[in-house]
N, C-alpha and C positions, 0 to 999 in steps of 0.2 A: 051514248056512253057517258057515264057519270064522271065529272071532273073530280080529281083528288083535291081534298082540302089540305091546307098547310098550316103549320103552327111554328112560330119562331122561338128559338131559345138561344141563350148564350153558349151553352154546352149541351150536346146530346150524347148520351152514353149507351152503347149497344151491349146489353148483357148485365144482368144483376147478380154477377158473381162477386167474390171478395174484392177483386181489383176495381170493378165498376162502382160498387157501393162505397168503397174507400175513397175513390176519386170524388164521388158526389158529396159525401160527407165533408171532405176537406174543403171543397169549393165553398160550401155554405158556411163552414167554420171561418174561413178567411174573410168572407163577406161580413160576417158578424163581428169579427175582430177589427177589420180595417175599414169598414164602412163601404157602402155601395152594394146594392143587391145584385145577385147574379142568378139568372134563370137556368135551372138545370132539370133535365128529365132523363129517366132511365127506361129503356125498353127491355122487356124480358119475354122471350118466346115461350117459356113454360107457363102453365096455367096459373101458377103463383110463384112468388120468389122462393127459390129452394127446390122447386119441382124437378129441375134438371141438374141439380148440384149433387155430385157424388165424389167422395174422397175417403181415404182411410178412416179417420184422419188423426194424425198427431201434429199439433200446430205449435210452432214457435210463436209466442205472443209479442215478439219484438215490435212489429208494425202496429198491432192492436194497442199496445201501450202508447205508441206515438199518436195514434188516431184518437183514442178515447181512453185517457189514462186511468179513469175510475171504472173501467168496464167490469171489473170483478164485483164492485159494489152495486152495479146497475142491473143486476139480474141476468147478465149474459150467460146463456146455457153452457158455454165453453168452460166456465169457471168451476163447473161441478166436479170434474175428475182430473186432477193433476197427475201427471205420470210419476210413479214412484218406484217402478221396477222395469228395467230395460234389459232385454235379452236378445241375443243374436244366435240363431241355430244354423248349423250346416247339416243338411239332411242327406243321408243315403236312403236306399229303398226302405230299410227297416229301422235304421238307427238315427240318432241325432247327436251332434257334438256341439257344445256351447263354446262360442268364441269369447275368451276373457276380455274384459273392458280394456285391460292394459295394452291389448293389441291394436286398439282403434283410437284415433284422435279424440280429444274431449268433445268436439262439436257433434260427434256421433252418439253421445251418451244420453241424449234427450233430457238433460237436466233443465228444469224450469219450463217444460212443455206441458201441454194439456191434450187429452184425447176426448173426442166427441164427434158430433155430427156437423160437418161443414154446411150442410143444408140448413140446419137450425141456426148456426151462426149467421148465415146470410139472411135468414128471416129476421133475426134480431137486429142486424145492421140495417136492414130495410126500414124497420121501425124507427131506428135512430135517425136515418136519413129523412124520413117523412116528417118527423118532429121538427127538423130544421128547414122544412119547406121544399124538399126535393119531390118532384112529381115522378111516380113510378107507375108504369103501365105494363102489368103482367098480361100474358096472352096475346101480345102484339109482337110478331116476328119481323125484324128488319130484313127485308127481302131484296132491297136494291140500294146501291150507293148513288147519291145525286151529286152532280158536279156543276160548278159555276162555269160561265163562258170561258174563263181563263184556265180551266182544267182543274182548279182546286176543288176539294171536297166541300159540298154545300150542305150535306146532311144525308138522311136516309129516308126511304119510303117503306112503310109496312106492307105486307102482302095483302092482296085482295082476299076477302072472305066470301064464301059461297060460290066458288068456282067448281064446276063439275069436272070429272076426269077427262072428258072430251074437250074441255076449254070453254064450254058454254056457261052462262050465268044462271044459277039456280034462283029460286024465289027469294031467298034470304041474302042475295048478293050485296056486298058492300065494298066499294073501292078502298084501296089502301089510303093511308094518311101520310103526307109528307111532313117531315120534321126538319126544319132548316136551322142551321147552327153556325155560329162563328167558328166553333171548333167541335169536331166529332171524335169521341173516343171509342175505339173498337175493343171490346172486352168480351169476345165471343167464346173464349176457351180454346182448347186445342183444335187446330185445323178448322177455324171458323171460315164459313164459305164466303163471306164478304171480305174478310182479311186476305183470303187466297187471291181474290180479284185485285185487291189493292197492291199486294206484293208484286203481282205481275205488271200492273199498270204503271207503278212507280219504281219498278226494279229495285225493291227494297232488299233483295238478297244478293245484290251485286258484290258485296264485300264480306259475306259470311258463308259458313258451311250450310249444307242442307239441314233442315229440321229432321230429326228422327223421333220415333215414338215408341211408347209401350201401350199395351192394352191392359187396363186394370179391370178385373172382374171381381165384384164384391157381393158378399152376402151378410145379412144381419141375422144373428141367432139369439134366441132366449136359451140360456143354459142353466143347468142345475146349480143351485147356490154354492154347493161344495166345490164346484169347478171354477167358480168366478172369483177373481181378485181385482177389484176396481183399481185402475191405474197401471196394471201390468201391460207392457208392450213387448211383443215378440215379432222379430223379423226372421225370415228363413231364406236360405239360398241352397242351390244344389238340386236334389231330386224334386220333381220328376223331369224338369227340362234338361237336366244333365244327361239323360239317356239319349237325347237327340242332338246333343251339342248346341242346344239353344240356351238363351240367357233370360234371366228374370228372377223372381223371388216372391215369397209370400209374406203376409202380415196377419197378425191376430192381436186385436186391441180389446182389452177388457174395459168396457165403458159403463155408463150409468145403468141403473135399473136391471141389473143381472144380465145384460146383453154383451155379446162380443161382436165386433166388426171384423170380419176376416175376408181376405181376398188374395188374389194372385195376379201378378203383373208379368206379362210375357212381352219381351222386347220384340218389336215387329220386324227386326232384321233377320228372323229365322229363315232357314233355307228349305226345309222339307214342306212341300205343298200339302202333305197329308196331316200336318200338325194342326190341332184345334186348340186354341187358347182356352176355350170353355172346358173342353175335356181335360186339359192339363190341370185346370183349377179343381175340377171334380176329383181327379186322381190324387192331387195334393192333400185333399181332406182325408183320404184313406190312410195316410201315414199314421202309424200308431201314436206318435206324439200329438198330432192334431186331432185325430179321431177320439182320443181319450178325453179331450177337453169338451168336445161336442156331444159325447155320449149322453143319451137321455134328453138332449135339447131339441129345439124346434126352429127350423128356418122360417123367418118372418118377412124378409125382403131380399131383393136381388137387383143388381144393376151393373152397368158396364160403361166405361168411357176411355177414350184415348188420352194419353199423357204426353206432353211435349218433353222429350228426354235430351234434346241436343245441348242445352245449357249454354255456357259462355260463348262458344264459337258459333252457335247457331242463332243467336239473337240478331234479328235483322235491323236495318235502319228503322228507328222507332217513330219517325215523324215524316209527314208529307204535307203539302200545302192544305191546310184546313183540317188535318186529322192526325191522330196518334194511335199507336198500338200499346195496349196495357195488358198485363196479366198473362195467362197461359197462351193466348194467341200469338204473343211474341216469344214466350218460352223461357221462363225464369226458374224452372225446377232445379233444385239441388238433388241430383240423382242418388248419390250414396246416402243422403239424409232422408230421401223420399219425402221431401218437403218443398212446397212451392207457394203455399198460402201466404206466408210472411213476405216473400219477395214479390209476389203478385200484388199484394196490398200496397207495398211501398212503391211499386211502379205507378199505381194509381194516384198515390199521394204526391209523388214527384210531378206527374203530369198535371195534376190539379194546380199546383203552385205555378207552373209555367202558364197554364191557361188563364188563371185568375189575373196574374200580372199583365198578360196580353190584353184581356178584355178591359181591364182598368185603364190601360194605355190607349184604348180606342182602336186596337188592332183587331184584325180578323182574317181568317183564311190563309194565313202564312204558316211557315214551319215553326213549331214550338221548339226552337233550338235550345232553349233553357232546360227543357226536359231531358234531351240527350246529354247536355253538359252535366246536369245533376246526376244522371245515371252513371256517367263516366267517373264521377267522383264519389260514388255511393258505396256503402257497405254491400249492397246487392251485387254489384259487379265484382267486388273483391271476393265475396263468398263463392260466387260461381267460378271465378278464376282458379281458386284453390283446388277445386274438384274437376276441372275441365277435362283432364285426361283419364278419369276413372272409367267411364263407359267405353271409350275407344280401346283402352288397355285390356279390359275384360273381353271385349268383342274380338280383338286381334289375337290374344294369347290364351283364351279359354277361361273357364270358370275357376280352375285351380291356380295355375301360374299367373293368370291375368289378375286375379283377386289379390295375390301377394304383391305383384308389381304396383297395382292400384293403391294398396295400403301403404307401401313405401313412399309412393308419390304423394299421397295425402299428408303423411307425416312430414316430409320435407317441405312441402308447400305451407303447411300450417306453422312450421318453424321459421318461415320467411325465406326459405331457400327455393326460389322460383325456378322451375325447370325451363330450360331454354327452348322449349318446343310446345306447340299446341297441336294435338293430333286431329286428323280429319274425320268427317262422317261420310257415310254413303247412304243414298236414299233407300228407304225400306222396300220400295216396290221393285228394286233391281236385284234383290237377294235370293229370289226363289230359284231352285234347281228344277230341271225337267223331271217329270214323274218317273221316267225310266232310269234316272240316276239315284233314286232313293228307295227306301223300303216303306211301303204303306204302314201306317200305325193302327194296330187293332186296339181300340179303346173298349173297356168293359161296359156292359149295360148298367144303367143307373139302378140303384136299389130302392129309390124313393124314400129313404130314411136319412142317409148320409150324402148320397149323390143323386143328382136329378138330371132331367133332360132340359133342353133349351126352352121348349114351349111352356112347360109348367113354370119355368123360371121367369119368362117374360110375363106370365100372368100375374105374378106377385110383384112385378115392377109397376103395376097399374098403368101399363102403356096403352094408349088409345089414340087413334087417328080417325078422323072422318073418312070413311072408305071411299066415298064418291068425291075425290079431289085429285088433281094431277099428282102423279107419282113423283115423290121428291128425291128418289134415287134414280138419277138420269144416266142414260148410256150415250156416249158419243157416237158409237157404232153398235147397233143392236145385234149385229152378227158375230162380233168378237167373242162373246162368252162361249158359244157353241163351236165356232169354226177355228178358234185359236186357243183360248184358255182351256177348253175341255181336252183336246188331244195333247196339249203341251203340259198342262199342270193338273189335269183332272178337275178343272174349275175350282180353284181354292176358295172362292167366295162361299161355297157350301160349308166350309169349315172355319174360316177365320171370323165369320160373323157370329157374335155371341147371342144373337136373337133369332136365328133361323129364318132370316129374311130371304136368303137366296137358295134356290134348289134347281137341280136338273131333273126334269121329269121326261118320261118316254124313252129313256136311253136303252132299256132292255128291248123295246119294240123297234129300235133302230131309227127313232124319230125324236132325238133329244131336243128339249126346249128349255130355255132359261126363264125361270119364274121368279118374280120379285114380289115378296109378301111385305109390301111397304108398311102395312099397318102394324107389323111386329117391331119396327125399328125403334131402338132405344137411344138413337142419336149419338152413338159412340164415335162415329166417323172412320172406323177401321177400314171399311170398303174404299173410301176416298183415298186412304193412305196406302193400303197394301195391294190393291188391284194392280197386277203386273204391267198392264198397258195403260194405266191411268185412264181407263175408259169409263169408270163409274165416278160420277161427280154428285156429291151430296148437296142438295139445296134445301132451304127451309120449307117445311110443310106449312099448312095453315097454323096460325098462332094458337097456342094452347094445346097442340097435339104433342104426342110423345109420352115419355114416362112421367109419373108423378111420385117421386121418391119421398117417402116419409122417413124422417130420422136418419137419412143417409148423408 
């Protein structure tokens, strides 16, 4: 058996998202400003930087201004479309009602923000990082956490390549590579599989609420010029999720080149096991106000990903010996603003300052306490604190009354009147009702023009996995889907997955089997989150596999 080679670095960063790239850039900036080189590498499981990045996105440039003050003059693609029109719609089945700006606090108005592709922003940030000397390795998935003898994090190992489904080595087999670091940053995004292990090993959630999630499903459309208004941003709430008492909302952003990015976020605390977030998104497009914008247009891309919605009270302990959590794997999303890029980037910047000072002081493998201290004093924590009760209020009191209470709460908090309570969260996998307690949902068939099926959607996400490799969607107990989930919930994995990965076959013949079509997986992590028995655990496939999102 081949021995794994190892490479030493000062800082290893897992994930080339906005947080990871911001950390890498700031580390090199500090070295250039203060003297003393620092060796930094970034691992990215996607085939290229940006391949697995998906967001709306409307971005507050606050952290980008801090990181690269002249980004607008440097050709950053985000600068192309500033937001100039912000609208919030409340939808019923056939009508829409606009919420006046005066009803919402100023931070909800999107003043000074930009709309564009987060994937393209990350590609640009990667270029800036490489110019500073950061080593970026796309197509290499961090598959294992490495530990020192004292239990501190030593680094990570990439997954072996060329392993067959039965575990044997194919002719192109290559063992993984070990990357050793004085400090390792985990920037895996929502529900990162290594982050999940670290949280358990170091008990990082001992003093916080459970993380909760939404599933964001996005499409990119080319639309008719007369329907396009670059810089217009629309958010919706209400229909169609209001019909099942579930929560979430839609977005439609008019971006560059005559395109709109549109999508729908379903909070994964829904209770009806027959609900399909994918189908809810397709239904949402049929609303007259949305359909009129898309009329005559063409869908060009599709994708999905989970979003960490817990906010302030769900941020875990951010450090452990030798490592730190940054970005969405820790969960810095501002839910009512639907923005987390600026807070994720700042988490990476703060962690970089702490790691640089530690390395310069000849330290390694200890806890970067300076990072948590910086977070505690930061505008990031303050911003999340102001909106900490919004999601729980809507969840507890419903879309109507809950939204009113959340609005009042935000106004008071923004005026400096802090509410004397912080509401709790409940794990998403515990919220499903039994199938005999609910009504099945009959979704309309797709028309292939405005609405589509899952498989044709996955096709335009450019998703690809080497078929002869171990299945990366693992089951703790292979009997649970058929013996428990099917009779109890009609196996909800058939519906919550936005890529058609899971099916029950042979049920009509009385011999049901649970089938996993792992090659369809878009790496959204919904199954890892929503599976009611937590029996499905997502692990990384071979590096380079998964979606390849262009302009998302």
